[in-house]
C-alpha positions as CSV (number, residue, x, y, z in Angstrom):
1,M,191.2,17.7,10.2
2,S,190.1,14.5,8.6
3,A,188.0,12.3,10.3
4,L,189.8,9.1,12.2
5,P,189.0,5.9,10.4
6,A,186.6,3.6,12.2
7,V,188.2,0.7,13.8
8,S,186.5,-2.4,14.5
9,L,187.2,-4.3,17.7
10,V,185.5,-7.5,16.7
11,S,186.8,-8.0,13.2
12,D,190.2,-9.3,14.2
13,I,188.7,-11.9,16.4
14,P,188.5,-15.2,15.1
15,P,185.0,-16.4,15.5
16,A,184.2,-19.2,18.6
17,P,184.2,-22.6,17.3
18,A,180.5,-24.0,16.9
19,G,178.9,-26.0,19.8
20,P,176.0,-27.2,21.3
21,P,173.6,-24.2,22.2
22,P,173.4,-23.6,26.0
23,P,171.0,-25.1,27.5
24,E,167.3,-23.4,27.9
25,V,166.1,-22.3,31.5
26,S,162.7,-22.1,32.4
27,K,161.2,-18.5,32.9
28,L,160.0,-19.9,36.2
29,E,163.5,-21.0,37.5
30,L,164.7,-17.2,36.5
31,E,161.8,-15.7,38.1
32,R,162.6,-17.9,41.2
33,L,166.2,-16.9,41.4
34,R,165.5,-13.2,40.8
35,R,163.1,-13.0,43.8
36,E,165.7,-14.7,45.8
37,V,168.6,-12.8,44.9
38,K,166.3,-9.6,45.6
39,G,165.1,-11.1,49.1
40,R,168.7,-11.6,49.9
41,L,169.7,-8.4,49.0
42,F,167.4,-5.9,50.3
43,G,166.5,-8.2,53.3
44,S,162.8,-8.6,52.4
45,I,160.4,-11.1,52.2
46,H,159.7,-12.0,48.2
47,E,156.3,-13.8,47.5
48,P,156.8,-17.4,46.1
49,V,156.5,-18.2,42.9
50,R,153.3,-20.3,42.0
51,I,152.7,-23.1,39.8
52,G,149.0,-23.3,39.9
53,R,148.0,-23.8,43.6
54,Y,151.7,-24.9,44.4
55,A,153.8,-22.2,46.1
56,I,157.7,-23.3,45.5
57,L,159.5,-23.2,48.5
58,G,163.1,-23.8,46.9
59,C,165.0,-26.1,44.2
60,I,166.0,-29.7,45.3
61,G,168.1,-30.9,42.3
62,T,168.3,-31.2,38.8
63,G,168.2,-33.9,36.4
64,G,168.5,-35.2,32.8
65,M,164.7,-34.2,32.8
66,G,164.2,-31.1,34.3
67,I,164.2,-29.4,37.8
68,V,162.9,-30.4,40.7
69,Y,161.2,-28.1,43.5
70,A,160.0,-28.8,47.2
71,A,156.3,-26.9,47.0
72,R,153.5,-26.4,49.4
73,D,149.9,-27.7,48.0
74,E,147.7,-24.7,49.5
75,R,145.0,-26.9,48.9
76,L,145.7,-29.8,51.1
77,G,148.3,-28.2,53.3
78,R,151.3,-30.7,52.8
79,T,154.4,-30.9,51.0
80,V,155.1,-32.0,47.7
81,A,157.8,-32.6,45.4
82,I,157.4,-30.7,41.5
83,K,159.2,-31.9,39.0
84,L,159.2,-29.0,35.8
85,L,160.4,-31.0,32.8
86,K,162.8,-28.8,30.6
87,P,161.3,-26.7,28.0
88,E,162.6,-28.6,25.0
89,L,161.4,-31.8,26.5
90,S,157.9,-30.5,27.2
91,G,157.5,-29.3,23.7
92,N,157.9,-32.4,22.0
93,Q,156.7,-35.3,24.2
94,T,153.9,-33.4,26.4
95,S,151.1,-35.5,25.5
96,N,152.9,-38.7,26.0
97,L,154.2,-37.9,29.3
98,A,151.0,-36.4,30.7
99,V,149.3,-39.7,30.0
100,E,152.2,-42.2,31.4
101,A,152.0,-39.7,34.5
102,R,148.2,-39.9,34.9
103,S,148.8,-43.9,34.7
104,L,151.5,-43.9,37.1
105,A,149.1,-41.7,39.4
106,Q,147.0,-45.0,39.2
107,L,149.7,-47.1,40.6
108,A,149.5,-47.1,44.8
109,H,152.5,-49.3,45.7
110,P,154.6,-48.1,48.8
111,N,157.8,-48.9,46.4
112,V,156.7,-46.2,44.1
113,V,156.6,-42.4,44.4
114,A,153.2,-41.5,44.4
115,V,151.9,-38.8,41.8
116,F,149.0,-36.6,43.0
117,D,148.7,-34.3,40.0
118,V,149.9,-33.3,36.5
119,G,149.6,-30.4,34.5
120,E,151.1,-27.6,32.2
121,H,152.6,-24.0,33.5
122,E,153.5,-21.8,30.7
123,G,154.0,-24.5,28.1
124,Q,156.0,-26.9,30.4
125,L,154.7,-30.0,32.1
126,F,154.8,-30.5,35.4
127,V,154.3,-33.8,37.8
128,A,153.4,-33.5,41.6
129,M,154.6,-36.1,43.5
130,E,155.2,-37.3,46.9
131,Y,157.9,-35.5,48.9
132,V,160.5,-38.1,50.4
133,E,163.0,-36.9,53.1
134,G,165.6,-38.9,52.3
135,Q,168.6,-39.8,49.9
136,N,168.8,-41.4,46.6
137,L,169.9,-45.0,46.5
138,R,173.4,-43.7,44.9
139,R,174.8,-41.8,48.1
140,W,172.8,-44.3,50.3
141,L,175.1,-46.6,48.9
142,S,178.5,-44.5,49.1
143,V,178.3,-45.3,52.9
144,P,179.6,-48.9,53.4
145,R,176.7,-51.2,53.9
146,P,176.2,-54.9,54.9
147,L,175.4,-57.1,52.1
148,A,171.9,-58.2,53.9
149,D,170.9,-54.5,54.0
150,I,171.8,-54.2,50.4
151,L,169.8,-56.8,49.3
152,D,166.6,-55.7,51.3
153,V,166.6,-52.5,49.9
154,F,167.1,-54.0,46.2
155,A,164.2,-56.6,47.0
156,A,161.8,-53.7,48.1
157,A,162.7,-51.2,45.3
158,G,162.1,-54.6,42.9
159,E,158.5,-54.9,44.4
160,G,158.1,-51.4,43.3
161,L,159.3,-52.5,39.5
162,A,157.1,-55.9,39.5
163,A,154.2,-53.8,40.5
164,A,154.7,-51.1,37.6
165,H,155.2,-54.1,35.4
166,E,151.8,-55.6,36.3
167,A,150.2,-52.0,35.6
168,G,151.8,-52.2,32.0
169,L,154.5,-49.8,32.8
170,V,158.0,-50.2,31.7
171,H,160.4,-47.8,33.5
172,R,163.2,-48.1,31.0
173,D,165.9,-45.9,33.4
174,F,166.0,-48.1,36.4
175,K,169.2,-46.7,38.1
176,P,170.3,-45.8,41.7
177,D,169.7,-42.0,41.0
178,N,166.0,-43.1,40.3
179,V,165.5,-44.6,43.6
180,L,165.1,-42.7,46.8
181,V,165.9,-44.2,50.2
182,G,164.0,-42.7,52.8
183,V,164.4,-41.8,56.6
184,D,162.3,-44.9,57.2
185,R,164.7,-46.9,55.1
186,R,162.2,-48.0,52.5
187,P,163.2,-47.3,49.1
188,R,160.7,-45.7,46.3
189,I,161.2,-45.8,42.6
190,L,160.5,-42.4,40.8
191,D,161.3,-41.0,37.5
192,F,158.9,-42.8,35.3
193,G,159.4,-40.4,32.4
194,L,160.9,-42.9,30.4
195,A,157.9,-45.4,31.2
196,R,155.4,-46.3,28.8
197,G,154.1,-49.3,27.7
198,P,155.7,-52.1,26.0
199,D,154.4,-51.4,22.3
200,Q,155.4,-47.8,22.4
201,S,158.8,-48.7,23.5
202,A,160.8,-49.2,20.2
203,L,162.9,-46.4,18.7
204,A,163.5,-45.9,14.9
205,G,167.3,-47.3,15.3
206,P,169.7,-47.2,17.3
207,P,169.9,-44.1,19.9
208,A,171.9,-41.3,18.6
209,F,173.8,-40.0,21.9
210,D,175.4,-36.3,22.0
211,A,179.1,-36.7,22.1
212,D,179.4,-35.3,25.6
213,A,176.6,-37.5,27.1
214,E,177.7,-39.3,30.7
215,P,177.5,-42.6,30.8
216,T,175.3,-42.5,34.1
217,L,173.2,-39.9,33.4
218,T,170.0,-39.8,31.7
219,S,170.2,-38.9,27.9
220,L,168.3,-36.6,25.7
221,S,169.0,-36.8,21.8
222,R,169.5,-33.5,19.8
223,Q,165.5,-33.7,19.0
224,G,164.9,-33.8,22.8
225,V,163.8,-37.4,22.8
226,L,164.3,-39.1,26.1
227,L,166.6,-42.2,25.3
228,G,167.8,-43.5,29.0
229,T,171.1,-43.8,30.7
230,P,173.8,-45.6,28.6
231,A,175.5,-47.7,31.2
232,Y,172.1,-48.9,32.8
233,M,170.2,-49.8,29.6
234,A,169.5,-53.1,28.3
235,P,171.3,-54.3,24.9
236,E,168.1,-54.0,23.2
237,Q,167.6,-50.2,23.8
238,H,170.9,-49.8,22.6
239,L,170.4,-51.7,18.9
240,G,167.0,-49.6,19.2
241,E,164.8,-52.7,19.6
242,R,161.6,-53.0,21.6
243,A,162.1,-53.0,25.1
244,D,159.6,-54.6,27.8
245,A,160.0,-55.4,31.3
246,R,163.0,-57.6,30.9
247,S,164.9,-54.4,29.9
248,D,164.1,-53.0,33.3
249,Q,165.4,-56.4,34.8
250,F,168.7,-56.0,33.1
251,G,169.1,-52.4,34.5
252,F,167.8,-53.5,38.1
253,C,171.2,-56.1,37.7
254,V,173.4,-53.5,36.5
255,A,172.9,-51.1,40.0
256,L,172.7,-54.6,42.1
257,Y,176.4,-55.5,40.5
258,Q,177.3,-51.9,41.0
259,A,176.0,-51.9,44.9
260,V,177.7,-55.5,45.3
261,Y,181.1,-54.9,43.9
262,G,181.6,-51.4,44.0
263,E,181.9,-50.8,39.8
264,L,179.8,-51.3,37.0
265,P,179.8,-54.6,35.3
266,F,180.3,-53.3,32.1
267,P,183.8,-50.7,30.7
268,S,182.5,-47.2,30.2
269,E,185.6,-45.2,29.3
270,D,183.9,-43.8,26.5
271,L,179.9,-44.3,25.2
272,R,181.3,-46.2,22.0
273,S,183.4,-48.7,24.3
274,L,180.7,-49.2,26.7
275,S,177.6,-49.6,24.1
276,L,180.0,-52.7,22.6
277,A,180.7,-53.8,25.7
278,I,176.8,-54.5,26.5
279,V,175.7,-55.5,23.2
280,G,178.5,-58.0,23.3
281,G,177.9,-59.0,26.8
282,R,181.2,-58.5,27.8
283,I,181.2,-58.7,31.6
284,R,183.6,-57.6,33.9
285,T,185.2,-60.2,36.2
286,P,183.4,-59.6,39.4
287,P,185.9,-58.9,42.2
288,S,186.5,-62.1,44.3
289,D,184.7,-61.2,47.5
290,D,184.0,-64.4,50.0
291,Q,181.3,-62.4,51.3
292,V,179.3,-62.5,48.1
293,P,177.3,-65.8,47.6
294,I,177.7,-67.9,44.2
295,S,174.3,-68.2,43.9
296,L,173.8,-64.1,44.2
297,R,176.4,-63.8,41.4
298,R,174.7,-66.3,39.2
299,L,171.0,-64.3,39.7
300,I,172.9,-61.2,38.5
301,L,174.6,-62.7,35.5
302,R,171.4,-63.9,34.6
303,G,169.7,-60.7,34.9
304,L,172.6,-59.3,32.3
305,A,172.2,-61.9,29.8
306,I,172.1,-60.5,26.2
307,D,169.0,-62.5,25.0
308,P,166.1,-61.1,26.8
309,D,164.6,-64.6,26.8
310,A,167.9,-66.1,28.6
311,R,167.2,-63.7,31.8
312,F,163.9,-64.4,34.4
313,A,160.7,-64.4,33.0
314,T,159.0,-61.7,35.1
315,M,160.4,-59.6,37.9
316,N,159.0,-61.4,40.5
317,L,160.7,-64.6,40.0
318,L,163.8,-62.5,40.1
319,L,162.7,-61.5,43.6
320,A,161.7,-64.7,44.8
321,E,164.9,-66.1,44.1
322,L,166.8,-62.6,45.9
323,R,164.8,-63.0,48.8
324,R,165.8,-66.9,49.2
325,I,169.4,-66.0,48.6
326,R,169.0,-63.3,51.2
327,A,167.4,-65.7,53.6
328,E,170.3,-67.9,53.5
329,L,172.5,-65.2,54.9
330,D,170.4,-65.2,58.1
331,G,171.0,-69.3,57.9
332,A,167.2,-69.6,57.1
333,V,166.2,-72.6,54.4
334,I,163.8,-71.7,51.9
335,R,163.0,-73.5,48.8
336,P,163.9,-72.2,45.4
337,A,160.8,-70.6,43.7
338,S,161.3,-72.9,40.8
339,E,160.6,-76.1,42.6
340,P,156.6,-76.6,42.7
341,E,154.9,-76.8,46.2
342,L,153.7,-79.8,47.5
343,A,149.8,-79.3,48.1
344,T,149.3,-79.9,51.8
345,Y,146.3,-79.1,53.5
346,D,145.4,-78.6,57.1
347,T,143.6,-80.8,59.2
348,T,141.2,-78.2,59.9
349,A,139.2,-78.7,57.0
350,I,138.4,-82.4,57.8
351,Q,137.0,-81.6,61.3
352,Q,134.5,-79.2,59.7
353,M,133.8,-81.4,57.0
354,F,133.0,-84.6,59.6
355,G,132.2,-82.6,62.7
356,V,134.9,-84.2,64.6
357,E,137.8,-83.0,66.3
358,L,141.6,-84.4,66.8
359,T,141.6,-83.6,70.3
360,P,138.6,-84.0,72.9
361,N,136.6,-80.9,73.8
362,S,134.4,-81.1,76.6
363,S,132.2,-78.2,75.5
364,S,131.7,-79.5,72.2
365,G,130.6,-83.0,73.3
366,R,132.3,-84.4,69.9
367,P,134.1,-87.8,69.6
368,S,137.8,-87.5,69.4
369,L,139.7,-89.3,66.4
370,S,142.9,-90.9,66.5
371,K,145.7,-89.9,64.5
372,A,145.2,-93.1,62.1
373,E,141.4,-92.5,61.8
374,L,142.3,-89.2,60.6
375,T,144.9,-90.4,58.0
376,E,142.4,-93.1,56.8
377,I,139.8,-90.5,56.1
378,A,142.2,-88.0,54.7
379,N,142.9,-91.0,52.1
380,E,139.4,-91.6,51.1
381,V,138.4,-88.1,50.3
382,G,142.3,-87.5,48.4
383,L,143.7,-85.1,50.5
384,E,147.5,-85.2,51.6
385,L,147.6,-84.4,55.8
386,A,150.0,-82.2,57.0
387,P,150.8,-81.8,60.4
388,R,149.0,-78.8,61.7
389,P,151.7,-76.2,61.7
390,T,152.8,-74.7,65.1
391,P,151.6,-71.3,65.6
392,T,154.0,-68.5,64.9
393,P,154.9,-66.6,68.0
394,T,153.3,-62.9,67.4
395,A,154.6,-60.0,69.1
396,V,152.1,-57.6,70.6
397,T,153.1,-53.7,71.1
398,S,150.8,-51.5,73.0
399,T,152.0,-48.0,73.6
400,S,150.3,-44.5,74.0
401,L,151.7,-42.2,71.5
402,R,150.7,-38.6,72.2
403,S,149.4,-36.7,75.5
404,Q,147.7,-33.7,75.9
405,F,149.0,-31.7,79.4
406,G,149.3,-35.4,80.7
407,F,146.0,-36.7,79.5
408,E,147.3,-39.7,76.7
409,T,145.5,-39.0,73.6
410,Q,146.3,-42.0,71.3
411,I,146.5,-45.4,72.0
412,R,148.4,-47.9,69.4
413,S,148.2,-51.7,69.3
414,E,150.9,-53.9,66.9
415,R,150.4,-57.2,66.0
416,T,152.8,-59.4,63.9
417,L,150.5,-61.8,61.9
418,P,151.8,-65.2,60.5
419,V,150.3,-64.6,57.0
420,L,148.8,-61.7,55.1
421,P,144.9,-62.3,55.4
422,A,143.4,-63.6,52.1
423,S,141.1,-60.9,50.1
424,S,138.3,-63.3,50.6
425,T,138.0,-62.4,54.4
426,T,139.0,-58.7,53.8
427,R,135.3,-57.9,54.2
428,R,135.3,-59.6,57.4
429,I,138.2,-58.1,58.7
430,I,136.5,-54.4,57.6
431,R,133.4,-55.3,59.7
432,E,135.4,-55.9,62.6
433,F,137.0,-52.4,62.5
434,E,133.6,-50.8,61.9
435,Q,132.1,-52.5,64.9
436,N,134.9,-52.0,67.4
437,L,136.5,-49.0,66.2
438,G,133.8,-46.2,66.3
439,G,131.8,-46.7,63.0
440,V,132.0,-46.8,59.3
441,G,135.4,-45.6,57.7
442,M,136.9,-45.3,54.5
443,V,139.1,-47.8,53.0
444,E,142.0,-48.3,50.8
445,Q,143.3,-51.5,49.5
446,F,146.3,-52.2,47.9
447,E,148.3,-55.5,46.8
448,T,150.5,-55.1,49.9
449,G,147.7,-54.8,52.2
450,L,145.1,-52.0,53.2
451,V,144.4,-48.8,55.3
452,W,141.1,-48.3,56.8
453,T,140.1,-44.8,58.8
454,N,137.7,-43.2,60.5
455,R,137.4,-39.7,62.9
456,E,138.1,-41.9,66.0
457,A,140.6,-44.7,64.5
458,E,143.3,-46.1,62.2
459,A,144.0,-49.6,61.1
460,N,146.9,-50.6,58.7
461,L,147.6,-53.9,57.4
462,D,150.9,-54.0,55.6
463,R,153.0,-57.3,54.1
464,R,155.9,-58.2,55.5
465,P,158.8,-60.6,54.1
466,V,157.4,-63.0,56.6
467,G,153.9,-62.5,57.5
468,A,152.4,-59.0,57.8
469,L,152.2,-56.4,60.4
470,L,149.0,-55.4,61.5
471,T,148.8,-51.7,63.2
472,L,145.4,-50.3,65.3
473,R,145.4,-46.3,66.6
474,R,142.3,-44.9,68.4
475,N,142.3,-41.3,69.1
476,F,140.8,-39.7,72.3
477,A,142.0,-35.9,72.2
478,A,138.4,-34.5,72.2
479,L,137.6,-36.8,75.0
480,A,140.9,-36.0,76.7
481,R,140.0,-31.9,76.5
482,K,136.6,-32.8,77.6
483,R,137.6,-34.4,80.9
484,R,140.5,-32.1,81.2
485,K,138.4,-29.0,81.4
486,R,135.3,-30.9,83.4
487,G,137.6,-31.7,86.0
488,M,139.3,-28.4,86.2
489,L,136.1,-26.6,86.3
490,L,134.4,-28.8,89.0
491,G,137.5,-29.0,90.8
492,A,137.6,-25.2,91.0
493,F,134.2,-24.9,91.9
494,A,134.9,-27.4,95.0
495,G,138.0,-25.5,95.8
496,M,135.9,-22.1,96.1
497,V,133.3,-23.5,98.1
498,V,135.8,-25.3,100.4
499,G,137.6,-22.1,100.6
500,G,134.8,-19.9,101.5
501,T,133.6,-22.2,104.4
502,L,137.2,-21.8,105.7
503,M,136.7,-18.3,105.6
504,D,133.7,-18.4,107.3
505,T,134.8,-20.6,109.9
506,L,138.2,-18.8,110.5
507,G,136.9,-15.5,110.2
508,I,140.1,-13.8,109.2
509,V,139.3,-10.9,106.8
510,A,142.7,-10.3,105.5
511,L,143.1,-13.8,104.4
512,E,140.0,-14.0,102.9
513,P,141.2,-13.5,99.0
514,F,144.3,-15.9,99.7
515,M,142.2,-18.4,100.9
516,M,139.6,-18.0,97.9
517,V,142.7,-18.2,95.4
518,A,144.3,-21.0,97.2
519,G,141.4,-23.3,97.5
520,I,140.4,-22.4,93.6
521,A,144.1,-23.5,92.8
522,V,144.1,-26.7,94.8
523,G,140.5,-27.7,93.6
524,I,142.1,-27.3,89.8
525,V,145.0,-29.5,90.8
526,A,143.2,-32.1,92.5
527,G,140.3,-32.2,89.7
528,H,142.9,-32.2,87.2
529,R,144.5,-35.6,88.8
530,V,141.1,-37.2,89.2
531,A,140.0,-36.5,85.6
532,K,143.6,-37.9,84.7
533,R,143.0,-41.1,87.0
534,I,139.8,-41.7,85.2
535,H,141.1,-40.9,81.4
536,D,143.9,-43.5,82.2
537,R,141.5,-46.1,83.5
538,H,139.3,-45.6,80.5
539,L,142.2,-46.2,78.1
540,N,143.6,-49.0,79.7
541,E,140.2,-50.8,79.2
542,E,140.3,-49.5,75.7
543,Q,143.9,-50.6,75.3
544,R,142.9,-54.1,76.1
545,H,140.0,-54.0,74.0
546,L,142.5,-53.0,71.2
547,D,144.7,-55.9,71.7
548,W,142.0,-58.3,71.8
549,L,140.8,-57.1,68.2
550,A,144.5,-57.2,67.2
551,Q,143.7,-60.9,68.1
552,R,140.7,-61.6,66.5
553,I,142.0,-60.0,63.2
554,E,144.6,-62.6,63.2
555,V,142.4,-65.4,63.7
556,L,139.7,-64.3,60.9
557,G,143.1,-64.0,58.7
558,E,144.4,-67.4,59.5
559,G,140.5,-68.6,58.6
560,R,140.0,-70.5,61.7
């Protein structure tokens, strides 16, 4: 019997058309999925995958640069976000991105996601960042919001962008997906993966996007070079020219236009028409909306100018104009940032110089000056007098935050200050903290305020759109535990003595155990109440002292 000829089952199948290679999945992600599937199938507790000292808790999401995990920092006991860059990206730009991430780690700003650590895991670059509970700005905007809330969020995000510019960093990929809005409604900018110095921001030519690139997603070239998000890139980026802080301003205004009008400012049917529209400055006619002020539309159009020189010179100037527009929504009137401020002086300077007071003071014994005499002195020394401003009402909030078995363990005092204290008075303020809050502590200073902490207390000074917020906290947990234990022990001893005395008096043997136990129980309850009353009286005194300290800090901040 002759052998049957071999039949090929694949020779007649036409070869598949050539296409882009499938995306490379990291070994860590494969291992994490394998352990997760195994644990679900067999009901076993699987050992978490680790990146150095970080135990991976789960996958948060994926993006154009890599995968983001929630992880537990086992050394510091906190939850962080780990971004593991794609293998092809890590291989080509590891050194540059590592340097940029370390530069970002030195930028401490409340509107920028903090970077804690940078390293490599099996040849892939990872960045450990602050874990923020919330949603990105795109999802936050998916719910209809008042215009005032939108401007507040963008103004805060713009402050983070301005701080990065002052640190010499250019983001190059600002968009709603790269802004996280926390549960506290504070926006934080992330994904500075494209961030670099202005002198490193030029490409060899116009960016070559893949044919299937999405206009609103971060794109990579075929060589793994980060290009940006086409819909938010400035004209100079589309032309492959040098990008600087004004390029970020363009992306900021694209996102602001989209948030205000509900659509992108440039047509985005395909990448070619999008790029031509951006480079040619062909902006869609904004929808007619009576809720959007003309001044806001002008601000956005100026930020979307083709020529970088036609935009705002700095992000801070744009934000100053944006805050003025925001204030107009509330009916307030703020002078535009372009107008020079008149030099005015408080009369306190003249009082200190000449040793006189405008109003009589019986305790000082100094003569009082009339308004005409004070004006004459001001003219002689070349000062322009302004009437002394009426002190801004300051809101004081005093609360107890925590308790243990009915004993309050923490008190807080908040005070709204009319101005953020100047840096020249910071040392005096810190000295007041040390003298009144339990000794020397650690200080962290930022452009927007400072944080001072020691083992017993914490003080925060945070800049607000108008003025500043001072928050003082004191912790009495150890003292509360000590007082509670002492009160209950002394009460138990007193109750035992009283119970024993009653037993001797009554002489009823059957009731002896009951009376002894009842005496101890009643003594414990009574001792607890007495100790709590003493503790509450002490905390009331400390609360008054904390409020007094807040008022003193306000006086120091105003330089009075």
